[in-house]
N, C-alpha and C positions, 0 to 999 in steps of 0.2 A: 504494500500500500504506500503510495507516494503522496507527499504533501506539497502543494504548490500555491501558497498564498500570493496575492498580488504584490508586484514589486513596489507599488506605492506604499505598502505597509512596512517596508524595510526601514525607511527613515524614521517612521514613528516607533518601530520596535527598537531601533538603536537609541533614540532619546529616552525611551522608557527604561532600557537596560542601564543607561548611565544614571538615571534617577534612582534606579534600584540599588546600584552599587554605592551611591552616595548615602542613601538611607540605611543600607545594611552596615556601612562603615561607621555611621553615627551610632547605630544600635550596638555594634561591637565595642566601640569605645566606652559607651555607658555600661555595658555588661562587664567590661574589664574592671571598671571602677567599683561596680557593685560586688563583683567577686572578691576584690581586695578588701572591701569593707565588711563582707559577710562570708559567703562561700560560693563556689562556682555552681553548685547544684541549685542554690537559691537564685542565682542570676538566670540560669536556664528556665527555671520554673516561672520567674517573673516575666521573662520574655514571652513564653507561651500563654500564660494566664492573662496577661495584659492584652495580648493580641486577640484571644478568644472573647474577652469582654467587649472590646472595641468592635470586632466584626459582628458579634451577636447583636449588639445594640443597633448598628447600622443596617443590618439585614432583617431586623425584627418585623418590619411591616410586611415583608414577603417571605417569612421564614419557611412556610410550607413549601414554597417553590425552591428555596435555597437548599433545603434538606434532601430534595430528590436528586439522585445521581444515577446516571446511566452506567457508571463504571465503579461499583462498590469495591471490587477487588483492587483495581488500579488506584483508587483513592486511598485504600489502606496501604498499598505499596508506597505511594507518594509520601504518605504521612510517616511511615517507618524510615524511609530514606532521608527525609528532611530532619527527622529527629536524630538520626545517627550523625548526619553532617553537622548539625548544630552542636551536639554534644562533643564530638571530636574536636571541632574548631574552637569552641569555648575553652575546653581544657588545654588545647594547644596554645592559644595566645596568652593564657594566664601563665604558662610555663616558659615559652620562648619569646614572648613579645608579640604585639599586634602586627608590626610590619613584617617580621620574619614568618609568622604563621600565614599571613596573607600572601606572601611571596610563594610559599610552598603550595598553598591552596590555588594559586594561579595556574596550576596544571589543568584545572577542570575545563577551561575553554577548549583545549585540545581534545579532551575526552568527549565533550559534548559534540564538537564538530564531527569527529570521526564516528561517534555513535549515531548521530543524525543521518549521516550518509549510509551507514551500514544497516541500521535498524529502521529508520523512517524513510529511506530512499531520497533524501534531500540532495540537492546539488552540492558538489564540492569542487568548484572551479578554481582556476589559478589565483584569482583575487583573494578568495577566502583562505586558500592554502597559504598564500603569502602572508596575509594578515595574522593568521594563527602562528605560523612559523616564526615570523619576526617578533611577535609579542612573546613567544616562548623563549626566544633568544634573550630578549630583555629581562625576562624573569630569571633566567639562568645567570645572567650577569649579576643580578641582585643576590641570588641565592649562593652562587659560587660554590660548586661541588667541592667538598673537602674543607669548607669553612666551618665555623662554629654553629652555623645554622643547622647543619646536618647532625644533630644529636638524636638520641633515641626518641626524644619528645617530638621530633619532626615527623614521626610516623602518624601522629594524631591529625595534623592538618592534611597530611597525604591521604589518610583514610577519609577525611571529610571531603576532599576533592572528588574521590570516586563516588561517594554517596550522593553528593550534590549533583554530579553529572547524571546519575540515574534519576534523581528527582526532576531535573530539568527535562530529560527526555520523556519521562512519563507525563509530565505536565504538558509538554508539547502535544503528545498524543491525545490526552484527555481534553485539552483545550479546544479541540475542533468542535465539540458538541456540548461542552459543559459550561455552565455559568461560572464566571470567575469567582463569585462570592461563595459558591458551593465548594470549590477547591480550597479557597482560603479558610473557610470555616472548618472543614474536616481536618486539615493539617494542624490548625491551631488547637482544636479540641482534643485531638489524639495526644499531642505533646503535653497538654494541660493535665489530662487524666493520668498519664504515665508518671509525670514528675510530681503530681499532687500526692501520689502514693509514696514517692521516694523522699520528698523534701522534709518531712518531719524528722527524719533521722539526721539531717544536717542543718537543722534550723538554728540560725543566729539572729537575734533581734536586730533589725537594721536601724541605723541612725537616721536622722531626718534627711540627710543628703542622699543616702542609699534608697530611702523610701521614695523620694521624689524621682530619682532616676528609674526605679522599678516601675513607677506609674507611667512615665513617658516612654519607656522602652516598648511597651505593648503597642502604643499608637504608631510609633515609628516602624516597628516590625510589620504591623498590619499593612501600612501604606507601602512599604518596600515589597512585600510579597504580592500585593495587588498589582504593583507595577510590573513585576517579573512575569506574573501570570498573563497579564495583558500583552506584554512584549512577545511572549511565546505563542500567543493566539494570533497576532497580526503579522509576525515575521518568522522566517525559517530560523531554527535554532543555530544552524551553522553560520548564518549571516550576522547574528548579533553576538555570538560566542566571544569574538575577540574583545568586545567591550566589557566583558567581565574583568579584564585586566585593569580597568579604571579603578576598581575597588582597591587595588594595591596602592595606587597613588594616594587615594584618600586615607588609607591606613597609615601610610608614611606621614602624611600631614598631621593626622590626629595624634600619632605617636610623638611627634615633635612638640605639638602645642600643649597636650595634656599630660604626657608622661615623660617629658624631657628625654625622649629616645631619638637622638639625632643620627640620621643615616650617614654613611660614608660616601665617598666619591662614586664607587661602583653602583650604589643605589640610585644616585642621580642619573648616571649614564643609562642604566637599565630602564629607569622610568621614562627617560626621553625616547628611548627606542619603542617602548610600549605605547606612549602617546602618539608617536609618529605612525605606528602600524594601525592604530585605531582610527586616526584621522584619514589615512589612506583608504581603508576599507569603507568608511562612511562616505567619503567623497565619491568613490567609484560606484558604490551601490546606489546612492541617491542620483548620480548622473545617469546611470542605467535606467533608473525608474522614470526619469524625465523623458528619456529617449524612447522607451518602450511603447507608450501610447501612440 
């Protein structure tokens, strides 16, 4: 089965993916602070519970419609994959830092693009191949195999990359016929149920700052996931995958601003390569969309 959305949706999908990465990076920065003030399990629970409350309130007027799904099995699979990706990534950045974890996590666009071509039958032309390859080179410049980034804890964001790639591909498949609010609600509710069972064993009473961050995290996470679901509904996964790398740039910025984690020269060089690759793909895809009609 092949998916061929209109080329006009590619530009919209790219902008939505950039917005997604911005929102996710903000959520990750808040989660890191919450984890430091309380516990990582509490940060994950707050992220899911807050999102569930926000989504449920917004979808309340048409909840009967939102609860109906054509793909109950795939919705469960999506929820499990996202839960694994979130858990691995949160524990990863608490251990090795936000920028380093994001750098390793940046393998997921390659996995998404290849998976979209093999599983979903999407195009994988030279422009997309170049964008993914160049962005991967930029990520490797930042990671630098053999450096301190490659500790045993680096396996956590690596596992998160594989899990998130599976989540993105199943979201792309489900998004053809499913309401975005349905996908949003099921993933949030599943994570909330699982971590509501776990969190009492790790509970630490949050201070006022942590409480405020926990409340805001849910809204930011909900908006971020709505953007990524919409992006995967209007554009091919392989077309917007390179823009997942933008999240690495945001992670570097928040690391410097909030955690005094200043990158070295290699990080700046790699970031420049990533931005250039993303701009190139965006320019070529949008130019093609204008010519196609």
